[in-house]
Residue frames as a rotation matrix with the C-alpha (Angstrom) as fourth column:
MET 1
-0.638 0.746 -0.189 48.79
0.042 -0.212 -0.976 20.96
-0.769 -0.631 0.104 21.18
LYS 2
-0.159 0.585 -0.795 47.35
-0.909 -0.401 -0.114 21.86
-0.386 0.704 0.596 17.76
ALA 3
-0.645 -0.098 -0.758 47.85
-0.534 0.767 0.355 18.23
0.547 0.634 -0.547 16.59
SER 4
-0.932 0.340 -0.127 45.96
0.345 0.722 -0.600 16.71
-0.112 -0.603 -0.790 19.49
LYS 5
-0.347 0.836 -0.424 43.00
-0.316 -0.530 -0.787 19.15
-0.883 -0.139 0.448 18.88
GLY 6
-0.304 0.190 -0.934 42.94
-0.951 0.001 0.310 17.96
0.060 0.982 0.180 15.27
ILE 7
-0.866 -0.092 -0.492 42.88
-0.102 0.995 -0.007 14.34
0.490 0.045 -0.870 16.28
VAL 8
-0.760 0.634 -0.141 40.05
0.230 0.060 -0.971 14.96
-0.608 -0.771 -0.191 18.86
THR 9
-0.209 0.645 -0.735 38.06
-0.713 -0.615 -0.338 16.79
-0.670 0.453 0.588 16.20
CYS 10
-0.471 -0.026 -0.882 38.57
-0.782 0.475 0.404 14.04
0.408 0.880 -0.244 13.75
LEU 11
-0.947 0.142 -0.287 37.48
0.238 0.911 -0.337 11.33
0.214 -0.388 -0.897 16.24
VAL 12
-0.564 0.795 -0.225 34.41
0.005 -0.270 -0.963 13.28
-0.826 -0.544 0.148 17.15
VAL 13
-0.217 0.363 -0.906 33.46
-0.939 -0.331 0.092 13.63
-0.266 0.871 0.413 13.47
ILE 14
-0.732 -0.177 -0.658 34.03
-0.395 0.897 0.198 9.87
0.556 0.404 -0.727 12.95
LEU 15
-0.911 0.398 -0.112 31.92
0.317 0.498 -0.807 8.96
-0.265 -0.771 -0.579 16.00
ALA 16
-0.321 0.810 -0.490 29.12
-0.450 -0.586 -0.674 11.29
-0.833 0.004 0.553 14.85
LEU 17
-0.246 0.186 -0.951 29.05
-0.956 0.118 0.270 9.70
0.162 0.975 0.149 11.40
ALA 18
-0.887 -0.055 -0.458 29.05
-0.005 0.994 -0.110 6.22
0.462 -0.095 -0.882 12.86
GLY 19
-0.729 0.674 -0.120 26.04
0.174 0.013 -0.985 7.20
-0.662 -0.739 -0.126 15.07
LEU 20
-0.202 0.655 -0.728 24.20
-0.818 -0.522 -0.243 8.46
-0.539 0.546 0.641 12.02
VAL 21
-0.510 -0.095 -0.855 24.87
-0.673 0.662 0.328 5.28
0.535 0.743 -0.402 10.12
LEU 22
-0.963 0.033 -0.266 23.83
0.176 0.826 -0.536 3.08
0.202 -0.563 -0.801 13.02
THR 23
-0.532 0.803 -0.269 20.61
0.268 -0.142 -0.953 4.95
-0.803 -0.579 -0.139 13.70
GLY 24
-0.920 0.071 -0.386 19.65
-0.375 -0.443 0.814 5.50
-0.113 0.894 0.434 10.12
CYS 25
-0.628 0.732 -0.265 16.62
0.370 0.581 0.725 3.14
0.684 0.357 -0.636 10.25
ALA 26
-0.599 0.391 -0.699 15.29
0.743 -0.054 -0.667 4.89
-0.299 -0.919 -0.258 13.45
GLY 27
-0.828 0.229 -0.512 13.82
-0.257 -0.966 -0.017 7.65
-0.498 0.117 0.859 11.40
GLN 28
-0.769 0.616 -0.171 11.19
0.064 0.341 0.938 5.51
0.636 0.710 -0.302 9.65
LYS 29
-0.376 0.755 0.537 7.70
-0.909 -0.413 -0.055 6.17
0.180 -0.509 0.842 10.78
ALA 30
-0.976 0.183 0.118 6.01
0.128 0.921 -0.369 3.34
-0.176 -0.345 -0.922 12.69
PRO 31
-0.500 0.859 0.107 2.45
0.342 0.083 0.936 2.50
0.796 0.505 -0.335 11.82
ALA 32
-0.662 0.288 0.692 -0.09
-0.643 -0.692 -0.328 4.43
0.384 -0.662 0.643 13.95
VAL 33
0.498 0.840 0.216 -2.35
-0.864 0.459 0.207 1.36
0.075 -0.289 0.954 14.19
PRO 34
-0.058 -0.516 0.855 -1.38
-0.556 0.728 0.402 -2.16
-0.829 -0.452 -0.329 15.39
PRO 35
-0.772 -0.302 -0.560 -0.42
-0.636 0.353 0.686 -4.57
-0.010 0.885 -0.465 12.63
GLY 36
-0.886 0.462 -0.040 -3.30
0.426 0.845 0.324 -6.62
0.184 0.270 -0.945 11.22
THR 37
-0.258 0.834 -0.488 -5.99
0.556 -0.285 -0.781 -4.02
-0.790 -0.473 -0.390 12.26
PRO 38
-0.213 0.254 0.944 -7.98
0.943 -0.199 0.266 -2.66
0.256 0.946 -0.197 9.30
PHE 39
-0.252 0.134 -0.959 -8.38
0.433 -0.870 -0.235 1.16
-0.865 -0.474 0.161 9.02
ASP 40
0.887 0.458 0.061 -9.68
0.297 -0.465 -0.834 3.76
-0.354 0.758 -0.548 6.56
CYS 41
0.171 -0.879 0.444 -6.87
0.985 0.162 -0.060 4.33
-0.020 0.448 0.894 4.06
VAL 42
-0.913 -0.393 0.112 -7.57
0.393 -0.919 -0.029 8.06
0.114 0.018 0.993 3.64
ALA 43
-0.465 0.772 -0.433 -10.29
-0.039 -0.507 -0.861 10.60
-0.884 -0.384 0.266 4.21
ASP 44
0.310 0.685 0.659 -13.09
0.671 0.333 -0.662 10.55
-0.673 0.648 -0.356 1.65
GLY 45
0.884 0.125 -0.451 -11.93
-0.119 -0.873 -0.474 13.74
-0.452 0.472 -0.756 0.12
ASP 46
0.016 -0.984 -0.179 -8.45
-0.835 -0.111 0.538 12.32
-0.549 0.141 -0.824 -0.51
LEU 47
-0.508 -0.083 0.857 -9.78
0.195 0.958 0.208 9.21
-0.839 0.273 -0.471 -2.36
GLU 48
-0.174 0.397 -0.901 -10.40
-0.883 -0.468 -0.036 9.67
-0.436 0.789 0.432 -6.02
LYS 49
-0.296 0.168 0.940 -12.35
0.044 0.986 -0.162 6.84
-0.954 -0.006 -0.299 -7.66
SER 50
-0.271 0.238 -0.933 -12.91
-0.957 -0.169 0.235 5.79
-0.102 0.956 0.274 -11.31
ILE 51
-0.672 0.149 0.725 -15.17
-0.089 0.956 -0.279 2.76
-0.735 -0.252 -0.630 -11.36
VAL 52
-0.902 0.342 -0.262 -16.94
-0.239 0.108 0.965 1.26
0.358 0.934 -0.016 -14.38
PRO 53
-0.181 0.948 0.262 -20.74
-0.949 -0.238 0.205 0.86
0.256 -0.212 0.943 -14.24
GLU 54
0.352 0.374 -0.858 -20.53
-0.246 0.922 0.301 -2.92
0.903 0.105 0.416 -14.01
ALA 55
-0.328 -0.572 -0.752 -18.68
0.633 0.458 -0.624 -2.64
0.701 -0.681 0.211 -10.71
GLU 56
0.678 0.448 0.583 -19.43
-0.190 -0.659 0.728 -1.41
0.710 -0.604 -0.361 -7.20
LEU 57
-0.391 -0.906 0.162 -16.85
-0.354 -0.014 -0.935 -0.91
0.850 -0.423 -0.315 -4.50
ALA 58
0.572 0.651 -0.499 -17.85
0.142 0.520 0.842 -3.38
0.808 -0.553 0.205 -1.79
GLU 59
0.815 -0.396 -0.424 -14.65
0.503 0.119 0.856 -2.97
-0.288 -0.911 0.296 0.40
PHE 60
0.354 -0.817 0.455 -11.67
0.271 -0.376 -0.886 -0.68
0.895 0.437 0.089 0.55
SER 61
0.989 -0.051 0.137 -9.54
-0.145 -0.276 0.950 -0.77
-0.011 -0.960 -0.281 3.62
CYS 62
0.245 -0.967 -0.068 -5.93
-0.438 -0.048 -0.898 -0.73
0.865 0.249 -0.436 4.66
MET 63
0.986 -0.090 0.139 -3.84
-0.101 0.338 0.936 -2.53
-0.131 -0.937 0.324 7.27
PHE 64
0.084 -0.995 -0.046 -0.16
-0.969 -0.071 -0.238 -3.04
0.234 0.065 -0.970 8.15
LYS 65
0.948 0.050 0.314 1.07
-0.137 0.955 0.264 -6.62
-0.287 -0.293 0.912 8.00
LYS 66
-0.006 -0.979 0.203 4.44
-0.285 0.197 0.938 -8.26
-0.959 -0.052 -0.280 7.72
TRP 67
0.976 0.120 0.183 5.54
0.134 0.332 -0.934 -8.60
-0.173 0.935 0.308 4.09
GLU 68
0.503 -0.862 0.062 9.18
0.341 0.132 -0.931 -9.39
0.794 0.489 0.361 3.14
GLY 69
-0.183 -0.630 -0.754 10.24
0.907 0.187 -0.377 -8.99
0.379 -0.753 0.537 6.81
ALA 70
-0.983 -0.170 -0.064 8.78
0.181 -0.881 -0.438 -5.54
0.018 -0.442 0.897 7.49
ASP 71
-0.180 0.954 -0.238 5.44
0.566 -0.098 -0.818 -3.97
-0.804 -0.282 -0.523 8.43
THR 72
-0.971 -0.215 0.106 3.98
0.187 -0.405 0.895 -2.95
-0.149 0.889 0.433 5.13
LEU 73
-0.441 0.848 -0.295 0.85
-0.644 -0.528 -0.554 -1.28
-0.625 -0.054 0.779 3.97
HIS 74
-0.884 0.282 0.374 -1.82
0.423 0.821 0.382 -3.71
-0.199 0.496 -0.845 2.48
PHE 75
-0.559 0.801 -0.214 -5.00
-0.817 -0.577 -0.026 -2.70
-0.144 0.160 0.977 0.60
THR 76
-0.729 0.505 0.462 -8.04
0.418 0.863 -0.285 -4.91
-0.543 -0.014 -0.840 0.76
VAL 77
-0.679 0.484 -0.552 -10.27
-0.693 -0.670 0.265 -4.27
-0.242 0.563 0.790 -2.22
GLY 78
-0.564 0.613 0.553 -13.68
0.458 0.790 -0.409 -5.93
-0.687 0.023 -0.726 -2.71
VAL 79
-0.816 0.269 -0.511 -15.56
-0.556 -0.606 0.569 -5.47
-0.157 0.749 0.644 -5.96
LYS 80
-0.214 0.840 0.498 -19.27
0.109 0.527 -0.843 -6.41
-0.971 -0.126 -0.204 -6.43
ASN 81
-0.959 0.033 0.283 -20.38
0.285 0.110 0.952 -7.36
0.000 0.993 -0.114 -9.95
VAL 82
-0.350 0.887 -0.301 -23.59
-0.088 -0.351 -0.932 -5.33
-0.933 -0.300 0.201 -10.48
SER 83
-0.483 0.200 -0.853 -23.94
-0.875 -0.075 0.478 -6.34
0.031 0.977 0.211 -14.24
ASP 84
0.560 0.766 0.316 -25.94
-0.698 0.641 -0.317 -9.22
-0.446 -0.043 0.894 -15.55
GLN 85
0.754 -0.396 -0.524 -22.86
-0.201 0.620 -0.758 -10.99
0.625 0.678 0.388 -16.92
PRO 86
0.721 -0.631 -0.287 -19.84
0.633 0.430 0.644 -12.72
-0.283 -0.646 0.709 -15.27
GLN 87
0.841 -0.467 0.272 -16.93
-0.254 -0.785 -0.565 -10.22
0.477 0.406 -0.779 -15.07
ARG 88
0.234 -0.857 -0.460 -13.23
0.971 0.231 0.064 -9.99
0.052 -0.461 0.886 -14.38
PHE 89
0.979 0.199 0.050 -12.11
0.190 -0.971 0.144 -6.69
0.077 -0.131 -0.988 -12.93
ARG 90
0.003 -0.996 0.089 -8.76
0.738 -0.058 -0.673 -4.77
0.675 0.068 0.735 -13.10
VAL 91
0.894 0.288 -0.343 -7.83
0.448 -0.582 0.679 -2.82
-0.004 -0.761 -0.649 -10.09
ASN 92
-0.089 -0.925 0.370 -5.21
0.677 -0.328 -0.659 -0.06
0.731 0.192 0.655 -10.06
ILE 93
0.808 0.177 -0.562 -4.23
0.574 -0.455 0.681 1.83
-0.135 -0.873 -0.469 -6.86
PHE 94
0.036 -0.808 0.588 -2.04
0.604 -0.451 -0.657 4.93
0.796 0.379 0.472 -7.35
LEU 95
0.412 -0.036 -0.910 -0.54
0.893 -0.185 0.411 6.63
-0.184 -0.982 -0.044 -4.28
ASP 96
0.997 0.020 -0.080 0.57
0.012 -0.995 -0.096 10.30
-0.081 0.094 -0.992 -3.78
ASN 97
0.367 -0.930 -0.029 4.19
-0.443 -0.202 0.873 9.28
-0.818 -0.307 -0.486 -3.49
GLY 98
-0.053 -0.396 -0.917 4.39
-0.998 -0.009 0.061 7.74
-0.032 0.918 -0.394 -6.94
LYS 99
-0.899 -0.233 0.370 3.93
-0.263 0.964 -0.034 4.12
-0.349 -0.128 -0.928 -5.86
ALA 100
0.004 0.885 -0.466 1.18
-0.992 0.064 0.112 1.94
0.129 0.462 0.878 -7.57
VAL 101
-0.863 -0.120 0.490 -0.25
-0.183 0.980 -0.082 -1.55
-0.470 -0.161 -0.868 -7.11
GLY 102
0.034 0.947 -0.320 -2.96
-0.928 -0.088 -0.361 -3.50
-0.370 0.309 0.876 -8.62
GLY 103
-0.932 -0.305 0.195 -4.12
-0.212 0.897 0.389 -6.71
-0.294 0.321 -0.900 -10.35
LEU 104
-0.565 0.728 -0.388 -7.04
-0.453 0.119 0.884 -8.71
0.690 0.675 0.262 -11.45
ILE 105
-0.659 0.492 0.568 -10.11
-0.433 0.370 -0.822 -9.95
-0.615 -0.788 -0.030 -9.59
PRO 106
0.921 -0.292 0.259 -10.33
0.020 0.698 0.716 -12.95
-0.390 -0.653 0.649 -9.85
ARG 107
0.102 -0.978 -0.181 -6.62
-0.675 -0.202 0.710 -13.38
-0.731 0.050 -0.680 -10.17
LYS 108
-0.928 -0.360 0.100 -7.04
-0.219 0.741 0.634 -16.62
-0.302 0.567 -0.767 -11.94
THR 109
-0.244 0.889 -0.387 -10.04
-0.969 -0.214 0.119 -17.69
0.023 0.404 0.914 -14.06
LYS 110
-0.853 -0.117 -0.508 -9.91
-0.203 0.972 0.117 -21.49
0.480 0.203 -0.853 -13.45
LYS 111
-0.746 0.614 -0.259 -12.67
0.579 0.404 -0.708 -21.24
-0.330 -0.678 -0.657 -10.94
GLY 112
0.162 0.846 0.507 -14.69
0.967 -0.239 0.090 -18.81
0.198 0.476 -0.857 -13.09
LEU 113
-0.590 -0.224 0.776 -15.35
0.228 -0.968 -0.107 -15.05
0.775 0.113 0.622 -13.03
VAL 114
-0.936 0.322 -0.142 -17.12
0.017 -0.362 -0.932 -12.86
-0.352 -0.875 0.334 -10.51
GLU 115
-0.565 0.782 0.264 -20.82
0.797 0.433 0.422 -13.81
0.216 0.449 -0.867 -11.00
PRO 116
-0.336 0.483 0.808 -23.56
-0.043 -0.865 0.499 -11.15
0.941 0.133 0.311 -11.06
GLY 117
0.664 0.618 0.422 -24.37
-0.352 -0.240 0.905 -10.01
0.660 -0.749 0.058 -7.53
GLN 118
0.747 -0.465 -0.475 -21.23
0.656 0.631 0.414 -11.62
0.107 -0.621 0.776 -6.11
VAL 119
0.846 -0.531 0.058 -18.11
-0.529 -0.819 0.223 -9.93
-0.071 -0.220 -0.973 -4.61
GLY 120
0.631 -0.759 -0.159 -14.54
0.633 0.623 -0.459 -10.71
0.448 0.189 0.874 -5.46
SER 121
0.935 -0.326 0.138 -11.72
-0.344 -0.742 0.575 -9.40
-0.085 -0.585 -0.807 -3.32
PHE 122
0.470 -0.871 -0.146 -7.95
0.654 0.455 -0.604 -9.41
0.593 0.188 0.783 -3.11
VAL 123
0.853 -0.297 -0.429 -5.26
0.234 -0.517 0.824 -7.99
-0.466 -0.803 -0.371 -0.83
TYR 124
0.666 -0.609 0.431 -2.53
0.405 -0.191 -0.894 -5.92
0.627 0.770 0.120 -2.43
PRO 125
0.443 -0.644 -0.624 0.77
0.735 -0.137 0.664 -5.31
-0.513 -0.753 0.412 -0.53
VAL 126
0.934 -0.255 0.252 2.73
-0.046 -0.782 -0.622 -2.04
0.355 0.569 -0.742 -1.24
ALA 127
0.388 -0.859 -0.334 6.44
0.868 0.463 -0.180 -2.76
0.309 -0.220 0.925 -1.08
GLY 128
-0.618 -0.781 -0.095 8.44
0.747 -0.544 -0.382 -0.33
0.247 -0.307 0.919 1.08
MET 129
-0.227 0.593 0.773 5.43
-0.112 -0.804 0.584 1.55
0.967 0.046 0.249 2.35
PRO 130
-0.613 -0.043 -0.789 5.55
0.670 0.501 -0.547 1.66
0.419 -0.864 -0.279 6.16
GLU 131
-0.837 0.322 -0.443 3.15
0.120 -0.681 -0.723 4.60
-0.534 -0.658 0.531 6.52
LYS 132
0.168 0.972 0.164 -0.40
0.615 0.027 -0.788 5.70
-0.770 0.234 -0.593 5.57
PRO 133
-0.471 -0.248 0.846 -0.82
0.857 -0.357 0.372 7.42
0.209 0.901 0.381 2.26
LYS 134
-0.802 0.231 -0.552 -1.97
0.006 -0.919 -0.393 11.09
-0.598 -0.319 0.736 1.97
SER 135
0.117 0.840 -0.529 -4.13
-0.804 -0.233 -0.547 10.54
-0.583 0.489 0.648 -1.10
ILE 136
-0.608 -0.206 0.767 -5.15
0.112 0.934 0.339 7.67
-0.786 0.292 -0.545 -3.39
MET 137
-0.164 0.612 -0.773 -6.58
-0.974 -0.224 0.028 7.20
-0.156 0.758 0.633 -6.83
LEU 138
-0.476 0.134 0.869 -8.50
-0.074 0.979 -0.191 3.96
-0.877 -0.155 -0.456 -7.26
LYS 139
-0.270 0.319 -0.908 -9.37
-0.954 -0.217 0.207 2.74
-0.131 0.922 0.363 -10.68
ILE 140
-0.439 0.223 0.871 -11.57
-0.017 0.967 -0.255 -0.30
-0.899 -0.127 -0.420 -11.39
SER 141
-0.187 0.280 -0.942 -12.21
-0.968 -0.217 0.128 -1.46
-0.169 0.935 0.312 -14.95
THR 142
0.748 0.467 0.471 -13.44
-0.369 0.883 -0.289 -4.55
-0.551 0.042 0.833 -16.62
SER 143
-0.328 -0.909 -0.257 -11.06
-0.822 0.141 0.551 -6.97
-0.465 0.392 -0.794 -18.20
SER 144
0.446 0.494 -0.746 -11.62
-0.796 0.600 -0.079 -9.68
0.409 0.629 0.661 -20.78
PRO 145
0.760 -0.065 0.646 -11.12
-0.444 0.674 0.590 -13.18
-0.474 -0.736 0.484 -19.33
């Protein structure tokens, strides 16, 4: 009798562990907005900005899109050149969970830099980020071509 109780207990534990392994991905948060729909990344009070005088933030939005097979957070950043010289801008986005993305606008300079009064933009995916961030630090600086 004691041996059969031990076997039953062991089987229940094995089945429970198998259930946890099989449903492990079910705990991930699904995006609250449909994929491809732009939304405000965070509330104004949760967005810290550091932008050089030569630049003006023309666009900053988020959306979830497929990237590497999963719905992933993407930032769309548009930077307007408010100086009197062509510019190249460096964008850095730091998230509350330690992740960071960024790059140059324009990415390549073959077609030139962002001319005065013009807007350059780029979309930055954040690998492994299936939910909205709680806070963001956005830094835009100039970069030499």
